[in-house]
Biopython code that builds the backbone (N, CA, C, O; Angstrom):
import numpy as np
from Bio.PDB.StructureBuilder import StructureBuilder

atoms = [
    (1, "MET", "N", (-5.143, -7.806, -1.592)),
    (1, "MET", "CA", (-5.306, -9.159, -2.088)),
    (1, "MET", "C", (-6.148, -9.174, -3.350)),
    (1, "MET", "O", (-5.898, -9.980, -4.247)),
    (2, "ALA", "N", (-7.136, -8.302, -3.436)),
    (2, "ALA", "CA", (-8.002, -8.273, -4.624)),
    (2, "ALA", "C", (-7.177, -7.993, -5.871)),
    (2, "ALA", "O", (-7.451, -8.564, -6.927)),
    (3, "VAL", "N", (-6.183, -7.137, -5.774)),
    (3, "VAL", "CA", (-5.353, -6.809, -6.923)),
    (3, "VAL", "C", (-4.399, -7.950, -7.226)),
    (3, "VAL", "O", (-4.265, -8.356, -8.380)),
    (4, "ALA", "N", (-3.736, -8.472, -6.203)),
    (4, "ALA", "CA", (-2.750, -9.534, -6.402)),
    (4, "ALA", "C", (-3.366, -10.809, -6.958)),
    (4, "ALA", "O", (-2.730, -11.512, -7.743)),
    (5, "THR", "N", (-4.590, -11.113, -6.562)),
    (5, "THR", "CA", (-5.227, -12.348, -7.015)),
    (5, "THR", "C", (-6.019, -12.162, -8.303)),
    (5, "THR", "O", (-6.457, -13.141, -8.907)),
    (6, "GLY", "N", (-6.205, -10.921, -8.724)),
    (6, "GLY", "CA", (-6.963, -10.657, -9.929)),
    (6, "GLY", "C", (-8.471, -10.612, -9.702)),
    (6, "GLY", "O", (-9.237, -10.480, -10.657)),
    (7, "VAL", "N", (-8.902, -10.720, -8.449)),
    (7, "VAL", "CA", (-10.329, -10.656, -8.129)),
    (7, "VAL", "C", (-10.673, -9.196, -7.851)),
    (7, "VAL", "O", (-11.064, -8.830, -6.743)),
    (8, "THR", "N", (-10.519, -8.385, -8.873)),
    (8, "THR", "CA", (-10.642, -6.938, -8.685)),
    (8, "THR", "C", (-12.072, -6.481, -8.449)),
    (8, "THR", "O", (-12.275, -5.350, -8.009)),
    (9, "GLY", "N", (-13.069, -7.308, -8.722)),
    (9, "GLY", "CA", (-14.451, -6.957, -8.424)),
    (9, "GLY", "C", (-14.667, -6.713, -6.947)),
    (9, "GLY", "O", (-15.596, -6.006, -6.558)),
    (10, "LEU", "N", (-13.811, -7.296, -6.124)),
    (10, "LEU", "CA", (-13.909, -7.060, -4.679)),
    (10, "LEU", "C", (-13.659, -5.598, -4.322)),
    (10, "LEU", "O", (-14.160, -5.116, -3.306)),
    (11, "LEU", "N", (-12.905, -4.902, -5.131)),
    (11, "LEU", "CA", (-12.642, -3.494, -4.847)),
    (11, "LEU", "C", (-13.934, -2.679, -4.823)),
    (11, "LEU", "O", (-14.086, -1.773, -4.004)),
    (12, "ASP", "N", (-14.855, -3.001, -5.713)),
    (12, "ASP", "CA", (-16.145, -2.304, -5.719)),
    (12, "ASP", "C", (-16.922, -2.573, -4.439)),
    (12, "ASP", "O", (-17.558, -1.672, -3.893)),
    (13, "VAL", "N", (-16.873, -3.801, -3.963)),
    (13, "VAL", "CA", (-17.573, -4.168, -2.730)),
    (13, "VAL", "C", (-16.942, -3.451, -1.541)),
    (13, "VAL", "O", (-17.649, -2.895, -0.701)),
    (14, "ILE", "N", (-15.626, -3.465, -1.469)),
    (14, "ILE", "CA", (-14.915, -2.833, -0.356)),
    (14, "ILE", "C", (-15.173, -1.332, -0.357)),
    (14, "ILE", "O", (-15.347, -0.726, 0.701)),
    (15, "ARG", "N", (-15.198, -0.735, -1.544)),
    (15, "ARG", "CA", (-15.399, 0.720, -1.635)),
    (15, "ARG", "C", (-16.770, 1.134, -1.108)),
    (15, "ARG", "O", (-16.897, 2.208, -0.520)),
    (16, "THR", "N", (-17.790, 0.315, -1.302)),
    (16, "THR", "CA", (-19.132, 0.695, -0.890)),
    (16, "THR", "C", (-19.402, 0.454, 0.598)),
    (16, "THR", "O", (-20.383, 0.970, 1.134)),
    (17, "PHE", "N", (-18.559, -0.310, 1.261)),
    (17, "PHE", "CA", (-18.755, -0.612, 2.677)),
    (17, "PHE", "C", (-18.332, 0.592, 3.508)),
    (17, "PHE", "O", (-17.156, 0.959, 3.507)),
    (18, "GLU", "N", (-19.261, 1.206, 4.208)),
    (18, "GLU", "CA", (-19.010, 2.460, 4.928)),
    (18, "GLU", "C", (-18.695, 2.288, 6.412)),
    (18, "GLU", "O", (-18.195, 3.222, 7.039)),
    (19, "ALA", "N", (-18.971, 1.139, 6.979)),
    (19, "ALA", "CA", (-18.726, 0.960, 8.412)),
    (19, "ALA", "C", (-17.224, 0.898, 8.679)),
    (19, "ALA", "O", (-16.471, 0.245, 7.958)),
    (20, "ALA", "N", (-16.816, 1.594, 9.731)),
    (20, "ALA", "CA", (-15.413, 1.588, 10.151)),
    (20, "ALA", "C", (-15.369, 2.000, 11.616)),
    (20, "ALA", "O", (-16.274, 2.681, 12.099)),
    (21, "PRO", "N", (-14.326, 1.590, 12.322)),
    (21, "PRO", "CA", (-14.243, 1.937, 13.747)),
    (21, "PRO", "C", (-14.047, 3.431, 14.001)),
    (21, "PRO", "O", (-14.315, 3.910, 15.104)),
    (22, "SER", "N", (-13.584, 4.169, 12.994)),
    (22, "SER", "CA", (-13.394, 5.610, 13.156)),
    (22, "SER", "C", (-13.355, 6.251, 11.767)),
    (22, "SER", "O", (-13.149, 5.566, 10.765)),
    (23, "PRO", "N", (-13.552, 7.555, 11.718)),
    (23, "PRO", "CA", (-13.452, 8.246, 10.423)),
    (23, "PRO", "C", (-12.065, 8.084, 9.783)),
    (23, "PRO", "O", (-11.954, 7.964, 8.563)),
    (24, "LEU", "N", (-11.013, 8.080, 10.604)),
    (24, "LEU", "CA", (-9.668, 7.883, 10.053)),
    (24, "LEU", "C", (-9.497, 6.483, 9.476)),
    (24, "LEU", "O", (-8.863, 6.307, 8.435)),
    (25, "ALA", "N", (-10.058, 5.503, 10.146)),
    (25, "ALA", "CA", (-9.980, 4.131, 9.630)),
    (25, "ALA", "C", (-10.715, 4.018, 8.303)),
    (25, "ALA", "O", (-10.271, 3.291, 7.414)),
    (26, "LEU", "N", (-11.817, 4.715, 8.157)),
    (26, "LEU", "CA", (-12.549, 4.713, 6.891)),
    (26, "LEU", "C", (-11.719, 5.382, 5.800)),
    (26, "LEU", "O", (-11.669, 4.893, 4.672)),
    (27, "LYS", "N", (-11.075, 6.484, 6.125)),
    (27, "LYS", "CA", (-10.197, 7.148, 5.156)),
    (27, "LYS", "C", (-9.041, 6.235, 4.760)),
    (27, "LYS", "O", (-8.638, 6.201, 3.598)),
    (28, "MET", "N", (-8.513, 5.498, 5.729)),
    (28, "MET", "CA", (-7.413, 4.577, 5.456)),
    (28, "MET", "C", (-7.867, 3.500, 4.469)),
    (28, "MET", "O", (-7.168, 3.202, 3.500)),
    (29, "ARG", "N", (-9.040, 2.921, 4.721)),
    (29, "ARG", "CA", (-9.556, 1.884, 3.817)),
    (29, "ARG", "C", (-9.798, 2.457, 2.426)),
    (29, "ARG", "O", (-9.496, 1.808, 1.425)),
    (30, "ARG", "N", (-10.337, 3.659, 2.361)),
    (30, "ARG", "CA", (-10.584, 4.284, 1.055)),
    (30, "ARG", "C", (-9.280, 4.525, 0.307)),
    (30, "ARG", "O", (-9.219, 4.352, -0.911)),
    (31, "ALA", "N", (-8.252, 4.918, 1.019)),
    (31, "ALA", "CA", (-6.952, 5.107, 0.367)),
    (31, "ALA", "C", (-6.429, 3.784, -0.180)),
    (31, "ALA", "O", (-5.873, 3.739, -1.278)),
    (32, "ALA", "N", (-6.608, 2.708, 0.585)),
    (32, "ALA", "CA", (-6.177, 1.381, 0.114)),
    (32, "ALA", "C", (-6.933, 0.978, -1.142)),
    (32, "ALA", "O", (-6.345, 0.430, -2.074)),
    (33, "VAL", "N", (-8.223, 1.247, -1.170)),
    (33, "VAL", "CA", (-9.031, 0.932, -2.352)),
    (33, "VAL", "C", (-8.578, 1.790, -3.535)),
    (33, "VAL", "O", (-8.523, 1.306, -4.665)),
    (34, "ASP", "N", (-8.256, 3.051, -3.284)),
    (34, "ASP", "CA", (-7.743, 3.915, -4.347)),
    (34, "ASP", "C", (-6.457, 3.356, -4.940)),
    (34, "ASP", "O", (-6.248, 3.413, -6.152)),
    (35, "VAL", "N", (-5.598, 2.817, -4.085)),
    (35, "VAL", "CA", (-4.372, 2.172, -4.572)),
    (35, "VAL", "C", (-4.740, 1.024, -5.502)),
    (35, "VAL", "O", (-4.192, 0.898, -6.597)),
    (36, "GLY", "N", (-5.666, 0.197, -5.060)),
    (36, "GLY", "CA", (-6.068, -0.960, -5.857)),
    (36, "GLY", "C", (-6.625, -0.574, -7.211)),
    (36, "GLY", "O", (-6.235, -1.146, -8.229)),
    (37, "PHE", "N", (-7.534, 0.393, -7.235)),
    (37, "PHE", "CA", (-8.113, 0.824, -8.511)),
    (37, "PHE", "C", (-7.051, 1.411, -9.435)),
    (37, "PHE", "O", (-7.068, 1.163, -10.640)),
    (38, "ALA", "N", (-6.132, 2.184, -8.875)),
    (38, "ALA", "CA", (-5.071, 2.774, -9.697)),
    (38, "ALA", "C", (-4.171, 1.680, -10.278)),
    (38, "ALA", "O", (-3.768, 1.759, -11.439)),
    (39, "LEU", "N", (-3.859, 0.668, -9.481)),
    (39, "LEU", "CA", (-3.032, -0.424, -9.993)),
    (39, "LEU", "C", (-3.742, -1.200, -11.091)),
    (39, "LEU", "O", (-3.132, -1.561, -12.097)),
    (40, "VAL", "N", (-5.021, -1.453, -10.899)),
    (40, "VAL", "CA", (-5.795, -2.155, -11.928)),
    (40, "VAL", "C", (-5.799, -1.343, -13.228)),
    (40, "VAL", "O", (-5.747, -1.912, -14.318)),
    (41, "ALA", "N", (-5.860, -0.023, -13.107)),
    (41, "ALA", "CA", (-5.858, 0.852, -14.275)),
    (41, "ALA", "C", (-4.454, 1.028, -14.865)),
    (41, "ALA", "O", (-4.297, 1.619, -15.933)),
    (42, "GLY", "N", (-3.446, 0.518, -14.172)),
    (42, "GLY", "CA", (-2.072, 0.660, -14.640)),
    (42, "GLY", "C", (-1.473, 2.027, -14.383)),
    (42, "GLY", "O", (-0.474, 2.391, -15.005)),
    (43, "ASP", "N", (-2.063, 2.790, -13.478)),
    (43, "ASP", "CA", (-1.601, 4.140, -13.158)),
    (43, "ASP", "C", (-0.741, 4.092, -11.890)),
    (43, "ASP", "O", (-1.233, 4.300, -10.781)),
    (44, "LEU", "N", (0.533, 3.817, -12.079)),
    (44, "LEU", "CA", (1.432, 3.645, -10.926)),
    (44, "LEU", "C", (1.653, 4.934, -10.153)),
    (44, "LEU", "O", (1.845, 4.890, -8.938)),
    (45, "ALA", "N", (1.631, 6.073, -10.821)),
    (45, "ALA", "CA", (1.820, 7.341, -10.113)),
    (45, "ALA", "C", (0.654, 7.614, -9.166)),
    (45, "ALA", "O", (0.870, 7.986, -8.013)),
    (46, "THR", "N", (-0.573, 7.433, -9.639)),
    (46, "THR", "CA", (-1.738, 7.633, -8.780)),
    (46, "THR", "C", (-1.744, 6.606, -7.652)),
    (46, "THR", "O", (-2.084, 6.930, -6.514)),
    (47, "ALA", "N", (-1.373, 5.382, -7.965)),
    (47, "ALA", "CA", (-1.292, 4.348, -6.929)),
    (47, "ALA", "C", (-0.276, 4.747, -5.863)),
    (47, "ALA", "O", (-0.527, 4.566, -4.671)),
    (48, "GLY", "N", (0.851, 5.280, -6.275)),
    (48, "GLY", "CA", (1.880, 5.707, -5.327)),
    (48, "GLY", "C", (1.409, 6.836, -4.431)),
    (48, "GLY", "O", (1.696, 6.845, -3.234)),
    (49, "ARG", "N", (0.684, 7.792, -5.007)),
    (49, "ARG", "CA", (0.151, 8.894, -4.188)),
    (49, "ARG", "C", (-0.883, 8.381, -3.194)),
    (49, "ARG", "O", (-0.900, 8.811, -2.040)),
    (50, "ALA", "N", (-1.739, 7.470, -3.630)),
    (50, "ALA", "CA", (-2.743, 6.898, -2.719)),
    (50, "ALA", "C", (-2.066, 6.062, -1.648)),
    (50, "ALA", "O", (-2.502, 6.055, -0.497)),
    (51, "LEU", "N", (-1.001, 5.357, -2.016)),
    (51, "LEU", "CA", (-0.263, 4.549, -1.045)),
    (51, "LEU", "C", (0.402, 5.446, -0.004)),
    (51, "LEU", "O", (0.444, 5.104, 1.177)),
    (52, "GLU", "N", (0.913, 6.572, -0.434)),
    (52, "GLU", "CA", (1.498, 7.521, 0.522)),
    (52, "GLU", "C", (0.426, 8.061, 1.462)),
    (52, "GLU", "O", (0.660, 8.190, 2.663)),
    (53, "ARG", "N", (-0.755, 8.378, 0.916)),
    (53, "ARG", "CA", (-1.883, 8.831, 1.756)),
    (53, "ARG", "C", (-2.251, 7.735, 2.756)),
    (53, "ARG", "O", (-2.488, 8.021, 3.929)),
    (54, "TYR", "N", (-2.301, 6.489, 2.298)),
    (54, "TYR", "CA", (-2.578, 5.350, 3.175)),
    (54, "TYR", "C", (-1.536, 5.297, 4.305)),
    (54, "TYR", "O", (-1.882, 5.123, 5.474)),
    (55, "GLY", "N", (-0.284, 5.446, 3.945)),
    (55, "GLY", "CA", (0.789, 5.423, 4.946)),
    (55, "GLY", "C", (0.656, 6.537, 5.969)),
    (55, "GLY", "O", (0.869, 6.320, 7.161)),
    (56, "ASP", "N", (0.301, 7.734, 5.505)),
    (56, "ASP", "CA", (0.105, 8.860, 6.433)),
    (56, "ASP", "C", (-1.003, 8.544, 7.437)),
    (56, "ASP", "O", (-0.874, 8.827, 8.628)),
    (57, "LEU", "N", (-2.087, 7.957, 6.945)),
    (57, "LEU", "CA", (-3.209, 7.622, 7.832)),
    (57, "LEU", "C", (-2.835, 6.502, 8.799)),
    (57, "LEU", "O", (-3.238, 6.529, 9.962)),
    (58, "THR", "N", (-2.071, 5.520, 8.330)),
    (58, "THR", "CA", (-1.667, 4.446, 9.255)),
    (58, "THR", "C", (-0.745, 4.979, 10.344)),
    (58, "THR", "O", (-0.806, 4.532, 11.489)),
    (59, "ARG", "N", (0.109, 5.936, 9.985)),
    (59, "ARG", "CA", (0.979, 6.547, 11.011)),
    (59, "ARG", "C", (0.128, 7.276, 12.047)),
    (59, "ARG", "O", (0.377, 7.184, 13.249)),
    (60, "GLU", "N", (-0.871, 7.995, 11.564)),
    (60, "GLU", "CA", (-1.749, 8.728, 12.474)),
    (60, "GLU", "C", (-2.509, 7.772, 13.395)),
    (60, "GLU", "O", (-2.758, 8.088, 14.559)),
    (61, "LEU", "N", (-2.871, 6.610, 12.871)),
    (61, "LEU", "CA", (-3.605, 5.613, 13.660)),
    (61, "LEU", "C", (-2.688, 4.687, 14.459)),
    (61, "LEU", "O", (-3.161, 3.938, 15.315)),
    (62, "GLY", "N", (-1.396, 4.730, 14.191)),
    (62, "GLY", "CA", (-0.456, 3.853, 14.891)),
    (62, "GLY", "C", (-0.364, 2.453, 14.296)),
    (62, "GLY", "O", (-0.026, 1.497, 14.994)),
    (63, "PHE", "N", (-0.664, 2.334, 13.007)),
    (63, "PHE", "CA", (-0.645, 1.034, 12.330)),
    (63, "PHE", "C", (0.511, 0.952, 11.337)),
    (63, "PHE", "O", (0.296, 0.637, 10.167)),
    (64, "LEU", "N", (1.717, 1.229, 11.781)),
    (64, "LEU", "CA", (2.867, 1.241, 10.884)),
    (64, "LEU", "C", (3.090, -0.105, 10.207)),
    (64, "LEU", "O", (3.499, -0.159, 9.047)),
    (65, "PHE", "N", (2.823, -1.188, 10.926)),
    (65, "PHE", "CA", (2.975, -2.515, 10.333)),
    (65, "PHE", "C", (2.092, -2.657, 9.102)),
    (65, "PHE", "O", (2.524, -3.190, 8.081)),
    (66, "ASN", "N", (0.849, -2.177, 9.201)),
    (66, "ASN", "CA", (-0.084, -2.297, 8.087)),
    (66, "ASN", "C", (0.447, -1.615, 6.831)),
    (66, "ASN", "O", (0.379, -2.177, 5.738)),
    (67, "ALA", "N", (0.971, -0.416, 6.985)),
    (67, "ALA", "CA", (1.488, 0.318, 5.831)),
    (67, "ALA", "C", (2.685, -0.397, 5.229)),
    (67, "ALA", "O", (2.791, -0.512, 4.008)),
    (68, "ALA", "N", (3.583, -0.875, 6.073)),
    (68, "ALA", "CA", (4.760, -1.574, 5.565)),
    (68, "ALA", "C", (4.358, -2.859, 4.848)),
    (68, "ALA", "O", (4.839, -3.139, 3.750)),
    (69, "GLN", "N", (3.488, -3.628, 5.461)),
    (69, "GLN", "CA", (3.045, -4.877, 4.853)),
    (69, "GLN", "C", (2.339, -4.613, 3.527)),
    (69, "GLN", "O", (2.625, -5.285, 2.536)),
    (70, "PHE", "N", (1.429, -3.654, 3.491)),
    (70, "PHE", "CA", (0.686, -3.312, 2.293)),
    (70, "PHE", "C", (1.647, -2.902, 1.178)),
    (70, "PHE", "O", (1.513, -3.343, 0.037)),
    (71, "THR", "N", (2.603, -2.064, 1.518)),
    (71, "THR", "CA", (3.585, -1.595, 0.536)),
    (71, "THR", "C", (4.418, -2.745, -0.009)),
    (71, "THR", "O", (4.600, -2.866, -1.221)),
    (72, "VAL", "N", (4.923, -3.587, 0.881)),
    (72, "VAL", "CA", (5.765, -4.705, 0.446)),
    (72, "VAL", "C", (4.997, -5.631, -0.487)),
    (72, "VAL", "O", (5.492, -5.969, -1.562)),
    (73, "TYR", "N", (3.817, -6.039, -0.101)),
    (73, "TYR", "CA", (3.072, -6.991, -0.920)),
    (73, "TYR", "C", (2.597, -6.377, -2.236)),
    (73, "TYR", "O", (2.568, -7.064, -3.257)),
    (74, "LEU", "N", (2.228, -5.104, -2.229)),
    (74, "LEU", "CA", (1.872, -4.451, -3.490)),
    (74, "LEU", "C", (3.080, -4.326, -4.405)),
    (74, "LEU", "O", (2.978, -4.533, -5.614)),
    (75, "ALA", "N", (4.217, -3.989, -3.826)),
    (75, "ALA", "CA", (5.434, -3.863, -4.630)),
    (75, "ALA", "C", (5.825, -5.213, -5.234)),
    (75, "ALA", "O", (6.247, -5.279, -6.388)),
    (76, "ILE", "N", (5.687, -6.269, -4.467)),
    (76, "ILE", "CA", (5.997, -7.602, -4.980)),
    (76, "ILE", "C", (5.037, -7.970, -6.106)),
    (76, "ILE", "O", (5.468, -8.426, -7.166)),
    (77, "SER", "N", (3.752, -7.778, -5.884)),
    (77, "SER", "CA", (2.771, -8.204, -6.890)),
    (77, "SER", "C", (2.827, -7.329, -8.144)),
    (77, "SER", "O", (2.501, -7.797, -9.235)),
    (78, "THR", "N", (3.232, -6.077, -8.004)),
    (78, "THR", "CA", (3.329, -5.177, -9.151)),
    (78, "THR", "C", (4.685, -5.306, -9.835)),
    (78, "THR", "O", (4.805, -5.125, -11.046)),
    (79, "GLY", "N", (5.691, -5.618, -9.046)),
    (79, "GLY", "CA", (7.063, -5.728, -9.541)),
    (79, "GLY", "C", (7.931, -4.689, -8.869)),
    (79, "GLY", "O", (7.804, -3.493, -9.131)),
    (80, "ILE", "N", (8.808, -5.147, -8.006)),
    (80, "ILE", "CA", (9.675, -4.239, -7.243)),
    (80, "ILE", "C", (10.455, -3.333, -8.194)),
    (80, "ILE", "O", (10.522, -2.121, -7.989)),
    (81, "GLU", "N", (11.041, -3.925, -9.231)),
    (81, "GLU", "CA", (11.853, -3.143, -10.163)),
    (81, "GLU", "C", (11.010, -2.063, -10.846)),
    (81, "GLU", "O", (11.503, -0.973, -11.135)),
    (82, "THR", "N", (9.760, -2.367, -11.098)),
    (82, "THR", "CA", (8.867, -1.412, -11.759)),
    (82, "THR", "C", (8.522, -0.252, -10.843)),
    (82, "THR", "O", (8.695, 0.908, -11.218)),
    (83, "VAL", "N", (8.035, -0.554, -9.643)),
    (83, "VAL", "CA", (7.605, 0.530, -8.750)),
    (83, "VAL", "C", (8.784, 1.332, -8.212)),
    (83, "VAL", "O", (8.630, 2.504, -7.871)),
    (84, "ALA", "N", (9.951, 0.716, -8.133)),
    (84, "ALA", "CA", (11.133, 1.429, -7.647)),
    (84, "ALA", "C", (11.504, 2.588, -8.562)),
    (84, "ALA", "O", (12.190, 3.518, -8.137)),
    (85, "LYS", "N", (11.062, 2.541, -9.807)),
    (85, "LYS", "CA", (11.356, 3.598, -10.770)),
    (85, "LYS", "C", (10.319, 4.720, -10.759)),
    (85, "LYS", "O", (10.488, 5.730, -11.442)),
    (86, "VAL", "N", (9.252, 4.546, -9.987)),
    (86, "VAL", "CA", (8.158, 5.522, -9.973)),
    (86, "VAL", "C", (8.362, 6.471, -8.788)),
    (86, "VAL", "O", (8.319, 6.036, -7.637)),
    (87, "PRO", "N", (8.582, 7.759, -9.057)),
    (87, "PRO", "CA", (8.861, 8.703, -7.965)),
    (87, "PRO", "C", (7.805, 8.705, -6.864)),
    (87, "PRO", "O", (8.142, 8.861, -5.690)),
    (88, "GLU", "N", (6.549, 8.537, -7.220)),
    (88, "GLU", "CA", (5.467, 8.585, -6.238)),
    (88, "GLU", "C", (5.493, 7.405, -5.269)),
    (88, "GLU", "O", (4.782, 7.429, -4.265)),
    (89, "TRP", "N", (6.279, 6.393, -5.538)),
    (89, "TRP", "CA", (6.394, 5.233, -4.646)),
    (89, "TRP", "C", (7.564, 5.352, -3.669)),
    (89, "TRP", "O", (7.665, 4.564, -2.729)),
    (90, "GLN", "N", (8.437, 6.317, -3.878)),
    (90, "GLN", "CA", (9.676, 6.372, -3.108)),
    (90, "GLN", "C", (9.455, 6.547, -1.607)),
    (90, "GLN", "O", (10.135, 5.900, -0.811)),
    (91, "VAL", "N", (8.528, 7.401, -1.209)),
    (91, "VAL", "CA", (8.279, 7.628, 0.223)),
    (91, "VAL", "C", (7.770, 6.340, 0.875)),
    (91, "VAL", "O", (8.247, 5.945, 1.939)),
    (92, "SER", "N", (6.804, 5.695, 0.234)),
    (92, "SER", "CA", (6.225, 4.464, 0.804)),
    (92, "SER", "C", (7.249, 3.337, 0.860)),
    (92, "SER", "O", (7.323, 2.614, 1.854)),
    (93, "LEU", "N", (8.041, 3.181, -0.202)),
    (93, "LEU", "CA", (9.073, 2.148, -0.193)),
    (93, "LEU", "C", (10.115, 2.440, 0.889)),
    (93, "LEU", "O", (10.570, 1.530, 1.583)),
    (94, "GLY", "N", (10.486, 3.706, 1.026)),
    (94, "GLY", "CA", (11.445, 4.079, 2.074)),
    (94, "GLY", "C", (10.892, 3.826, 3.465)),
    (94, "GLY", "O", (11.613, 3.351, 4.342)),
    (95, "SER", "N", (9.623, 4.136, 3.676)),
    (95, "SER", "CA", (8.995, 3.884, 4.978)),
    (95, "SER", "C", (8.928, 2.391, 5.272)),
    (95, "SER", "O", (9.148, 1.966, 6.406)),
    (96, "ALA", "N", (8.625, 1.598, 4.249)),
    (96, "ALA", "CA", (8.573, 0.145, 4.440)),
    (96, "ALA", "C", (9.953, -0.397, 4.780)),
    (96, "ALA", "O", (10.082, -1.264, 5.644)),
    (97, "ARG", "N", (10.995, 0.110, 4.103)),
    (97, "ARG", "CA", (12.370, -0.319, 4.424)),
    (97, "ARG", "C", (12.742, 0.059, 5.855)),
    (97, "ARG", "O", (13.346, -0.729, 6.582)),
    (98, "GLU", "N", (12.372, 1.272, 6.244)),
    (98, "GLU", "CA", (12.670, 1.741, 7.602)),
    (98, "GLU", "C", (11.983, 0.844, 8.636)),
    (98, "GLU", "O", (12.608, 0.434, 9.614)),
    (99, "PHE", "N", (10.719, 0.543, 8.423)),
    (99, "PHE", "CA", (9.995, -0.335, 9.339)),
    (99, "PHE", "C", (10.634, -1.721, 9.364)),
    (99, "PHE", "O", (10.852, -2.288, 10.434)),
    (100, "ALA", "N", (10.930, -2.260, 8.194)),
    (100, "ALA", "CA", (11.518, -3.598, 8.111)),
    (100, "ALA", "C", (12.879, -3.652, 8.799)),
    (100, "ALA", "O", (13.225, -4.663, 9.411)),
    (101, "THR", "N", (13.639, -2.585, 8.703)),
    (101, "THR", "CA", (14.942, -2.530, 9.368)),
    (101, "THR", "C", (14.767, -2.559, 10.883)),
    (101, "THR", "O", (15.432, -3.327, 11.578)),
    (102, "LYS", "N", (13.867, -1.717, 11.388)),
    (102, "LYS", "CA", (13.628, -1.677, 12.835)),
    (102, "LYS", "C", (13.062, -2.993, 13.354)),
    (102, "LYS", "O", (13.368, -3.408, 14.471)),
    (103, "ALA", "N", (12.239, -3.648, 12.541)),
    (103, "ALA", "CA", (11.600, -4.903, 12.954)),
    (103, "ALA", "C", (12.477, -6.124, 12.660)),
    (103, "ALA", "O", (12.099, -7.253, 12.973)),
    (104, "ALA", "N", (13.634, -5.896, 12.064)),
    (104, "ALA", "CA", (14.527, -6.990, 11.651)),
    (104, "ALA", "C", (13.787, -7.994, 10.762)),
    (104, "ALA", "O", (13.946, -9.208, 10.889)),
    (105, "ALA", "N", (12.980, -7.446, 9.867)),
    (105, "ALA", "CA", (12.196, -8.267, 8.940)),
    (105, "ALA", "C", (13.054, -8.518, 7.701)),
    (105, "ALA", "O", (12.916, -7.841, 6.682)),
    (106, "ARG", "N", (13.939, -9.503, 7.810)),
    (106, "ARG", "CA", (14.915, -9.762, 6.751)),
    (106, "ARG", "C", (14.282, -10.091, 5.413)),
    (106, "ARG", "O", (14.756, -9.641, 4.370)),
    (107, "TRP", "N", (13.205, -10.881, 5.437)),
    (107, "TRP", "CA", (12.586, -11.259, 4.165)),
    (107, "TRP", "C", (12.060, -10.025, 3.447)),
    (107, "TRP", "O", (12.243, -9.888, 2.237)),
    (108, "TRP", "N", (11.407, -9.126, 4.179)),
    (108, "TRP", "CA", (10.912, -7.886, 3.571)),
    (108, "TRP", "C", (12.063, -7.081, 3.005)),
    (108, "TRP", "O", (11.973, -6.556, 1.896)),
    (109, "LEU", "N", (13.152, -6.981, 3.766)),
    (109, "LEU", "CA", (14.317, -6.211, 3.291)),
    (109, "LEU", "C", (14.898, -6.840, 2.035)),
    (109, "LEU", "O", (15.310, -6.126, 1.120)),
    (110, "GLU", "N", (14.937, -8.156, 1.978)),
    (110, "GLU", "CA", (15.420, -8.815, 0.770)),
    (110, "GLU", "C", (14.524, -8.493, -0.424)),
    (110, "GLU", "O", (15.022, -8.286, -1.531)),
    (111, "GLN", "N", (13.238, -8.449, -0.216)),
    (111, "GLN", "CA", (12.309, -8.137, -1.305)),
    (111, "GLN", "C", (12.431, -6.692, -1.749)),
    (111, "GLN", "O", (12.268, -6.385, -2.930)),
    (112, "LEU", "N", (12.718, -5.806, -0.810)),
    (112, "LEU", "CA", (12.774, -4.375, -1.092)),
    (112, "LEU", "C", (14.148, -3.881, -1.513)),
    (112, "LEU", "O", (14.356, -2.677, -1.667)),
    (113, "ARG", "N", (15.066, -4.781, -1.694)),
    (113, "ARG", "CA", (16.432, -4.349, -2.057)),
    (113, "ARG", "C", (16.388, -3.472, -3.306)),
    (113, "ARG", "O", (15.545, -3.639, -4.187)),
    (114, "ASP", "N", (17.312, -2.552, -3.344)),
    (114, "ASP", "CA", (17.367, -1.622, -4.491)),
    (114, "ASP", "C", (17.898, -2.298, -5.720)),
    (114, "ASP", "O", (18.012, -1.668, -6.771)),
]
sb = StructureBuilder()
sb.init_structure("model")
sb.init_model(0)
sb.init_chain("A")
sb.init_seg("    ")
for serial, (resi, resn, name, xyz) in enumerate(atoms, 1):
    if name == "N":
        sb.init_residue(resn, " ", resi, " ")
    sb.init_atom(name, np.array(xyz, "f"), 0.0, 1.0, " ", f" {name:<3s}", serial, name[0])
structure = sb.get_structure()
């Protein structure tokens, strides 16, 4: 949300907050913040790699919905057509499509269309 709304100063606050329910959850949050900073910097490749790391951690934690939702909303706010051209986003976009298909999340699938 900090990236989509332009309130990017929140990323600094989120990055410094160390409390988390588990070490993996902390790594997941840090990966999300890395995505945000990379997007603010306009570095879509780094953002894609951090997003993939975020997705790996959510799978390990059993939070597949979180990864799909995060990917969909970031892709929308950044521009689906733009991120679809970035190789580092392909795994995350594919995972989000797979989740949306299984969940019958038609709106997400419409947003993620190729």
